[in-house]
Structures are given as C-alpha cells and as structure tokens.
N, C-alpha and C positions, 0 to 999 in steps of 0.2 A: 480649596483647589490646589493651593501651593503645597499644603501638607500631604495631600494625596499623591502628588507627583513625586515628592521626596520619598514617600513610602514605597512606591512602585519601582524606583530605580534599583534598589538591591535585588528585587525579584528578577529583573532582567539580567543582571549580572550573574545571579545564581543560575539562571537558565543557560546562559552562555557557558558557564563553567561545567555544567552537567551534560552538555551536548556530546562529549566523547563517550559518555557512559552508555550502556545498552538502552535501546528505545523500549519504553514500557508498552508501546502499541504493537509489538510483535514484528518489528522490522527485521532485516537481515542481520544475522549475528556476525561478529568478528571471528577470526580463526582461533583466537585465544579462548573464546567462549564455547566454541564447538567441541564436541567430543571427538574421539579418534575415528569413530565410524563416520561421523558427519564430515570430517575433513577428507577422509578417503572418498566418500561419495562426491564431494565437491571437486576433487581432483579428477575423478572419472568423468564428470560432466564437462570439465574444462578440456580434457583430452578429446572427448567426443565432439565438442564444438570446434576444436582445432582441425580434427579430421574432416569434419563437414566443410570447413572453410577451404581446406586444401582441395577437397573434391570439387568444389564449385569455383576453383581458382580461375579457370579460363573465362568464365562468364562474368567475373567481377569487373573487368575493365569496361564491358558494355554497360553494366549497371551504373558504374561511376560516370560514364560519359552521358548517360541519360539524365543524371541528376545535376549536371553542370549548369551554371547560370547561362542566361541568354547571351551575355557579352562574351563569355568564353567560347560559346558555340559559334558566334559570329566571327571571332578571331580565328577559330579553326577553319571556318569556311573560307576565309580570305587567304589561307596559306597557299604558297605556290605549289604546283604539282611536283617540282623537283624535291622540295623539302618533305612533302608527303611520301614520295617514293623512297626517299632516304630513310624515313622512319619506318615505313612498312616493309622495306627491303625489296619492293617490286616496283616496276615502272607502270605507266598507265596501261600498257597492253598486256600486263600480267607477267612480264619477264623479270627475272632477277637482276638486280643491279650488279655492277662489276664486283664490288666487295663481297656480296653474298655468293656470287658465282665462284670466286676464289676460295671462300671458306668451304663451300660444298664440295668443290673439286679436291680440296685438301683432305676433307673427310673421306671422300671416296678413295683417294690414293692411300690414305692411312689404313682404311679397311682392306684394300687389296694387298697391301704389304703384310698386314696381320694374317690374312688368309694364306698368302704365299709362304710366310714363315711357318705357319702351322702345318701346311702341307709338307714342307721340307723336313720339319721335325718328325712327322709321322713316318715318312719314307726314308729317314736318314740311315736306317740299317741296311738299305740296298747298296750303299757305297756309290752314290752318284758321282760322276767325274767332277772334280774341282781342282783347278790348276793352282799349285802352291806358288803364287806369284811373289809373295813376300817371304823372305827367309829371315828367321830370327836366330841370332847368335852366329857363331863361327861354324858354318855348314860346309862340308867338303864338296868339291865339284862332283865327285862320284855319287854322293848321296843326292845331290840336286838332279843329276841325270836319271838316276833310278826313280826318284820321286815323280819326275815328269812322265816316265814310262808307266808307272803305276796309275797315275791320275788319268792318263790317256788310254788306259786298258791295253797297252801294247804288251805288257807282261801280265798274264792272268794265270790263275791256278795257285793253290797254296804252296805246292812244292817249288814251282818256278819262281814265285815271289820270294820265298825263303832263301833259295840259292842265290838269287840276285842281290838280296839284302846282305847276306853273309859275304859275298864277293866284294861288295862295296865297303863293308866294314874292314876287310883285309887291306884295302887301299888306304882307308882312314888310319888304321894302326901303323902301317908302314910309313906314312907321312907325318906321324905324330912325333913331337919332340917334347920331352918332359921339361917343364919350367924349373928354374933353380929353386932349391929348398923344397922340392916336392918329390914324391915317389910315383912310379908308373902305376902301381897297383891302386893308388888312391886318386890321382889326378885324371887318369884315363877314363875312369867311370864318369867323372864330371864332363869330360870332353865328348863322350858319346851321347850325353843327354840331348843336346840340340840336334844331333843327327837323327836320333830316334823320333824326336818331336816333329821334325820335318817330314819324315816318312808317314807319321800318323796323320799329319795335315793333308798329305797327298791322298791317302786312302787308309781307312782303319786297318790295323794289323790283324792278321789271321791268328788262330791259335798256334799254328806251327811256328809263325814268326815270333810270337810271344815266348814260346818255349825256348827257341834258339837264343833270344836276347837274354833270358834268365841264365841259360847255360854259359853264355859268353861272359856275363858279369861275374858268374861264379868262378870261371877260369881266371879272369883278370884279378879278382880279389885274392886268389890263391897264388899269384905270381911271386916268385922269390925276389925280395928287395935287393939281395946281394948280387943278382944276376945282371950282367951288363944290359944296357937298354936295348941294343939291337938284337941281342940273343933272346931277350924276353919278348920282343915283338915278333921274332921269327917263330918262337915257341907258340905264341898265341895264334899265328896264322896257320901253323901246322895243326893245332887243335881244331880250328875252324874247318880245315879240309877233312879231318877225321870225322867231325860231326856230320858234314855233308855226306860222306861215304857211308857211315854206319847208320845214321838215323834217317836218311832219305833214300839213297841209291840202293843199298843192300836191303833196306826195309821194303822197298817197292818190289824187289826181286822175290823176296820171301812171300809177299802177298800175292804176286802173280802165280807162283807155284802152288800155293794153297788154294787160291780161287779157281785156277785152271782145272784142278781135280774135281771141282763141283759141277763142271759143265759136261753134259752128255749129249749124244746125238739126238736130234729132234727137239731139243729144248727151245723154249721161247724166253729169251732173256730180256728183262725190263730194266732200264736204267734211266737216270734223270740228268739232264744238262750234259756236262762234259767233265769227266775226271780222267786225268792222265793215266792213273793206275788201272782204272776200268778199261780204258782204251787199249792199253798194253795187254791186259788179260784176254780180251776178246780177240785181238789180232794174233796173239800167240796160240790160243786154243784153235783158231781157224788154221793156222799153219801146221798144227799138230794133227790135222785131219779130221777134227770134230766138226760136224755139220749142224748148224743151229740157225735161228733167226733172232733178230734183235728188234725191240720196240724202244724207240728213243722218245722220251717225254721232255719237252722243253718249255720255257716260259720267258716272258719279257722281263727286263729290258735288254738283256745281253744276247739272248738266244744262242747260248754257247753250244747247244746241241747240234747246230748246223755244222760246226767244225768236226764233231764226232761223226755225224752222218757222212760227211765227205770222206773221212778217213776209212770208215767201214765199207762204204760202197766202192771205194777204190780197191779194196781187197776182195770184192765180189761177195760180201756178206749181205744177205737179204735183210733189209731194214724197213721199219715202219716209223714214220716221223709224225708226231702230233703234239699239240699244245696241252698244257696242264688241265684245262677244263674238260678235255676229252678222256682223261685217265679212267674214269669208271667204266667206260665202254670197252676198254681193252684189258683191264686188270684181270678179269676171269680167265683170259687166255694165256697169261704169263705163268711160267713154271719156275723161273728163277729170277731173283732180284739182286742186282749189283748197283750199289750207290757209293760214291766217293765220300770218304770221311777224312778231311785234312788234319784232324786231331787224333788220328788212330794211334800214333806213337806217343801221345801225351800221357 
C-alpha cells in the first residue's frame, strides 16, 4: 500500500502540470489555439452579448433586486421615506425633490438658451437692433453717436447710413493727432479700425459703406508723408466730401433721370419696401406730369414701405399697399418694376 501511494504521487503532480495544456475532452480552446476565423467569430459573439446587455440595461436593477438575500430586503424595507425619496429623486406623492427640480429647471433653461441662440443665428442677417453698450478701444464720440442711431434704426437706408458714417469719419480725422515716431498714412489706418468695428457691432455694414471704407483707406495710404499733418487731414476731408458728391448725390441724380424716362402714363409701378432713389424717381415723374399708380410691397420687421406710402400719398399718387405674401395676386397687373439697389455704384 505504501509503495502504491508513492507511485501515484508523481502522477498527480504530472496532472497538475499538464492542466494549462489543451483539454483532450473537447473543452473551450484558448485564443492562442484558435484560428483567425475562430477568434473573429468569438469577438462577434462578445459584441453581440454586450449589445444585448446594454439593451436590457434598465431591467437589470430589477433582476438584481429580486435576487438579493432576505436580510438585504429587510434592510431596504426598514429605510426611511426620506432616504428612499433621495435615492429615487421623488417624494412620496410623486413630486421631484428640490435638487432634481433644480437640475431639470437648469436643463430647461439651457435648452431654451440654445433655441434662442439658434433662432438669433438664423435671423441674424435681418440686422436686429442691438445697442453697442460696450466700446472696445479708443472710439470717437461721433462714432458712438452714429452707432446708437444705427442700432436704434433712426438712420436707415444705405445712402443715409453711408453719408452719416463718412461725416463721422471727418470728425475723427480732424481730432486725430499723429503719435511721435509715426506717420499719418500708417497710424491713421490703425486708429480707424476700432471706429469701424464699433459701427459693425451696432449694425452690419452695407455694401455702400464697405466700398466707402475701402476708398477712404486707399486715400489715407496714398497721403504724402512730407505734407504737414493739418494739411493732410484737410485733404482727406475734402476727398470724403468729393466721394459723397460724386458717388452718392450725383449718382442718384443720374439714376433719377434715367429711370424717369422709363415711366409712361398709365403705368402700374411695383416697388418693394423703401428706397430713397425710387422715392425721388416717382415724385419727380409725378411732378413732370406723368400719371401712373404704384403698388408698394412691404414686409416685416421694419415695414419701411409705410414711410414710402406716406410720401407718395402726400403727393396725391394713387397707391396700393400690401405685404409680401400677397405679391402673386398683384404681380400680373404691374407694368414696371423699380427696386432699390444700394450697391449699384459698386
């Protein structure tokens, strides 16, 4: 018996040593023994199991609670209602606790802010009024005043805004003093940047204003550095006056003469909103003895066509006023179309 025990001991040790090796009875293989296709199939099964576990995630706490021991169930049953409400997030009558209410109100507020921001971003091209309360940089008082008038829509129209901006720039140039070791042609461009940025914050620039700013910068860069400072500033102001006269005032007069020749007796003229040039064309044609009627199409939010309607009816011009959705009903009756284009000189 003793010899038999001694003989069996190495057999057990050999069995223990051979346990990491593959089972000869067809058990699960290790990944090293699997082929590439088998490993891929195993990974697919594991992914499917994880997906099924996630899909049944909400029901797992109930299953776990059903398998808890009796002592744990008794302990949960003896919990106070306050602690249970704290864990569930609801009180006994089904209302949310204070912390949950604050979180949900915060989520609702965040969602409302996102919706508001998205809405403002969609309609940002309409130029909604926004008061430039914060001024960045050294902004001249004349620019601040004009910016407030732009944001409050007290100055509207491409030509009127451009003339007001250039007039404010004349005040900026006259009050400008070139710092030591600098030239007017270089430093004045830097001084104008915060002025322009302030106007952009008040209301986006029109194409007319953009063209005027580019022309002004071109004139500043071409200033003679040997010219005295005051003479250079006077020359720039004179060029601004010439720009207003040639590019805006005289250009409007040429457009009035050309457009007035297109109007005949009995015409039905269709126009949109309010353009200062179109208004002058219609009033001048009526003064010249031409008899016609006008259809004024308008839209929100500004309803600028009401101002044009008031000016035309004051001159006894027969007018029809309607909003943009009604345009298809009157379009077949119109014989001539006049619309304002603030970038016509660009």
